[in-house]
ChimeraX commands (.cxc) that place a marker at each C-alpha (Angstrom):
marker #1 position 20.06,-9.28,-10.42 radius 0.5
marker #1 position 23.06,-7.06,-11.01 radius 0.5
marker #1 position 20.84,-4.36,-12.53 radius 0.5
marker #1 position 18.56,-4.11,-9.46 radius 0.5
marker #1 position 16.97,-0.69,-8.88 radius 0.5
marker #1 position 14.99,0.49,-5.83 radius 0.5
marker #1 position 12.59,3.43,-6.06 radius 0.5
marker #1 position 11.24,4.98,-2.84 radius 0.5
marker #1 position 8.09,7.04,-2.34 radius 0.5
marker #1 position 10.12,10.28,-2.27 radius 0.5
marker #1 position 11.52,9.51,-5.73 radius 0.5
marker #1 position 14.96,8.38,-4.57 radius 0.5
marker #1 position 16.53,5.80,-6.91 radius 0.5
marker #1 position 19.10,3.38,-5.49 radius 0.5
marker #1 position 21.29,0.70,-7.00 radius 0.5
marker #1 position 21.64,-2.71,-5.37 radius 0.5
marker #1 position 24.90,-1.59,-3.74 radius 0.5
marker #1 position 23.31,1.59,-2.33 radius 0.5
marker #1 position 20.27,-0.28,-0.99 radius 0.5
marker #1 position 22.44,-2.89,0.74 radius 0.5
marker #1 position 24.71,-0.18,2.21 radius 0.5
marker #1 position 21.66,1.66,3.62 radius 0.5
marker #1 position 20.34,-1.51,5.29 radius 0.5
marker #1 position 23.76,-2.22,6.81 radius 0.5
marker #1 position 24.05,1.35,8.14 radius 0.5
marker #1 position 20.47,1.48,9.54 radius 0.5
marker #1 position 20.10,-1.80,11.41 radius 0.5
marker #1 position 17.00,-2.61,13.40 radius 0.5
marker #1 position 17.69,-4.81,16.43 radius 0.5
marker #1 position 16.25,-8.32,16.08 radius 0.5
marker #1 position 14.91,-7.59,12.57 radius 0.5
marker #1 position 15.66,-11.15,11.49 radius 0.5
marker #1 position 13.00,-12.31,13.98 radius 0.5
marker #1 position 10.55,-9.40,14.05 radius 0.5
marker #1 position 10.29,-8.25,10.41 radius 0.5
marker #1 position 7.16,-9.41,8.59 radius 0.5
marker #1 position 6.26,-9.16,4.91 radius 0.5
marker #1 position 2.62,-9.96,4.12 radius 0.5
marker #1 position 2.33,-10.83,0.43 radius 0.5
marker #1 position -0.89,-9.44,-1.07 radius 0.5
marker #1 position -0.45,-11.17,-4.42 radius 0.5
marker #1 position 2.04,-12.56,-6.91 radius 0.5
marker #1 position 1.34,-11.81,-10.57 radius 0.5
marker #1 position 3.29,-13.73,-13.20 radius 0.5
marker #1 position 4.06,-12.26,-16.61 radius 0.5
marker #1 position 5.10,-15.32,-18.58 radius 0.5
marker #1 position 7.44,-17.90,-17.11 radius 0.5
marker #1 position 10.32,-15.61,-16.13 radius 0.5
marker #1 position 8.89,-12.40,-14.60 radius 0.5
marker #1 position 6.79,-11.90,-11.47 radius 0.5
marker #1 position 5.46,-8.94,-9.46 radius 0.5
marker #1 position 5.30,-9.64,-5.71 radius 0.5
marker #1 position 3.50,-6.94,-3.76 radius 0.5
marker #1 position 2.47,-6.50,-0.16 radius 0.5
marker #1 position 3.15,-4.78,3.17 radius 0.5
marker #1 position 6.34,-4.95,5.24 radius 0.5
marker #1 position 6.30,-4.17,8.96 radius 0.5
marker #1 position 8.59,-4.24,11.96 radius 0.5
marker #1 position 8.13,-3.51,15.66 radius 0.5
marker #1 position 11.36,-3.13,17.55 radius 0.5
marker #1 position 14.40,-0.94,18.03 radius 0.5
marker #1 position 15.89,1.00,15.13 radius 0.5
marker #1 position 18.48,3.71,14.55 radius 0.5
marker #1 position 16.26,6.32,16.28 radius 0.5
marker #1 position 15.09,4.14,19.18 radius 0.5
marker #1 position 12.11,1.86,19.74 radius 0.5
marker #1 position 9.35,2.15,17.19 radius 0.5
marker #1 position 7.15,0.71,14.49 radius 0.5
marker #1 position 7.91,0.79,10.78 radius 0.5
marker #1 position 5.58,-0.09,7.92 radius 0.5
marker #1 position 5.63,0.27,4.13 radius 0.5
marker #1 position 3.91,-1.00,1.00 radius 0.5
marker #1 position 6.02,-2.37,-1.84 radius 0.5
marker #1 position 5.92,-3.86,-5.31 radius 0.5
marker #1 position 8.87,-6.05,-6.28 radius 0.5
marker #1 position 9.73,-7.37,-9.73 radius 0.5
marker #1 position 11.61,-10.66,-9.87 radius 0.5
marker #1 position 13.14,-12.28,-12.98 radius 0.5
marker #1 position 14.08,-15.91,-13.35 radius 0.5
marker #1 position 17.73,-16.37,-14.23 radius 0.5
marker #1 position 18.42,-20.05,-14.75 radius 0.5
marker #1 position 16.89,-21.91,-11.80 radius 0.5
marker #1 position 16.82,-18.86,-9.46 radius 0.5
marker #1 position 14.48,-15.90,-9.03 radius 0.5
marker #1 position 16.40,-12.61,-8.67 radius 0.5
marker #1 position 15.08,-9.21,-7.57 radius 0.5
marker #1 position 15.22,-6.69,-10.43 radius 0.5
marker #1 position 13.16,-3.75,-9.15 radius 0.5
marker #1 position 11.48,-2.61,-5.93 radius 0.5
marker #1 position 9.20,0.33,-5.24 radius 0.5
marker #1 position 8.18,1.34,-1.71 radius 0.5
marker #1 position 5.39,3.71,-0.79 radius 0.5
marker #1 position 3.64,4.90,2.31 radius 0.5
marker #1 position 6.81,4.23,4.31 radius 0.5
marker #1 position 6.32,5.41,7.88 radius 0.5
marker #1 position 8.04,5.08,11.23 radius 0.5
marker #1 position 6.44,5.92,14.58 radius 0.5
marker #1 position 7.76,5.80,18.15 radius 0.5
marker #1 position 6.53,2.78,20.12 radius 0.5
marker #1 position 3.34,3.53,21.96 radius 0.5
marker #1 position 2.09,6.14,19.46 radius 0.5
marker #1 position -0.92,5.50,17.25 radius 0.5
marker link #1:1,2 radius 0.2
marker link #1:2,3 radius 0.2
marker link #1:3,4 radius 0.2
marker link #1:4,5 radius 0.2
marker link #1:5,6 radius 0.2
marker link #1:6,7 radius 0.2
marker link #1:7,8 radius 0.2
marker link #1:8,9 radius 0.2
marker link #1:9,10 radius 0.2
marker link #1:10,11 radius 0.2
marker link #1:11,12 radius 0.2
marker link #1:12,13 radius 0.2
marker link #1:13,14 radius 0.2
marker link #1:14,15 radius 0.2
marker link #1:15,16 radius 0.2
marker link #1:16,17 radius 0.2
marker link #1:17,18 radius 0.2
marker link #1:18,19 radius 0.2
marker link #1:19,20 radius 0.2
marker link #1:20,21 radius 0.2
marker link #1:21,22 radius 0.2
marker link #1:22,23 radius 0.2
marker link #1:23,24 radius 0.2
marker link #1:24,25 radius 0.2
marker link #1:25,26 radius 0.2
marker link #1:26,27 radius 0.2
marker link #1:27,28 radius 0.2
marker link #1:28,29 radius 0.2
marker link #1:29,30 radius 0.2
marker link #1:30,31 radius 0.2
marker link #1:31,32 radius 0.2
marker link #1:32,33 radius 0.2
marker link #1:33,34 radius 0.2
marker link #1:34,35 radius 0.2
marker link #1:35,36 radius 0.2
marker link #1:36,37 radius 0.2
marker link #1:37,38 radius 0.2
marker link #1:38,39 radius 0.2
marker link #1:39,40 radius 0.2
marker link #1:40,41 radius 0.2
marker link #1:41,42 radius 0.2
marker link #1:42,43 radius 0.2
marker link #1:43,44 radius 0.2
marker link #1:44,45 radius 0.2
marker link #1:45,46 radius 0.2
marker link #1:46,47 radius 0.2
marker link #1:47,48 radius 0.2
marker link #1:48,49 radius 0.2
marker link #1:49,50 radius 0.2
marker link #1:50,51 radius 0.2
marker link #1:51,52 radius 0.2
marker link #1:52,53 radius 0.2
marker link #1:53,54 radius 0.2
marker link #1:54,55 radius 0.2
marker link #1:55,56 radius 0.2
marker link #1:56,57 radius 0.2
marker link #1:57,58 radius 0.2
marker link #1:58,59 radius 0.2
marker link #1:59,60 radius 0.2
marker link #1:60,61 radius 0.2
marker link #1:61,62 radius 0.2
marker link #1:62,63 radius 0.2
marker link #1:63,64 radius 0.2
marker link #1:64,65 radius 0.2
marker link #1:65,66 radius 0.2
marker link #1:66,67 radius 0.2
marker link #1:67,68 radius 0.2
marker link #1:68,69 radius 0.2
marker link #1:69,70 radius 0.2
marker link #1:70,71 radius 0.2
marker link #1:71,72 radius 0.2
marker link #1:72,73 radius 0.2
marker link #1:73,74 radius 0.2
marker link #1:74,75 radius 0.2
marker link #1:75,76 radius 0.2
marker link #1:76,77 radius 0.2
marker link #1:77,78 radius 0.2
marker link #1:78,79 radius 0.2
marker link #1:79,80 radius 0.2
marker link #1:80,81 radius 0.2
marker link #1:81,82 radius 0.2
marker link #1:82,83 radius 0.2
marker link #1:83,84 radius 0.2
marker link #1:84,85 radius 0.2
marker link #1:85,86 radius 0.2
marker link #1:86,87 radius 0.2
marker link #1:87,88 radius 0.2
marker link #1:88,89 radius 0.2
marker link #1:89,90 radius 0.2
marker link #1:90,91 radius 0.2
marker link #1:91,92 radius 0.2
marker link #1:92,93 radius 0.2
marker link #1:93,94 radius 0.2
marker link #1:94,95 radius 0.2
marker link #1:95,96 radius 0.2
marker link #1:96,97 radius 0.2
marker link #1:97,98 radius 0.2
marker link #1:98,99 radius 0.2
marker link #1:99,100 radius 0.2
marker link #1:100,101 radius 0.2
marker link #1:101,102 radius 0.2
view
């Protein structure tokens, strides 16, 4: 949705435009094939609002070299007409580690 807001674990608040700009500036090689999002649950609040939460992870090459990235997120979606649109996202426990580290 146009009013999308992202809130990170350090308290940073981003608009949709800022979040998209960050993703474009911090590309991870082959993310379209290696990124995984494991949905823990989807909770519906009426017919037009849903909370989708789970864990995102990626193993590959990012802006700082090869590594692993993982985070937990909760994402609110609202139905607008026939489409579900993201309205809010919160990430926590975001961490990146060099490949080969535990």
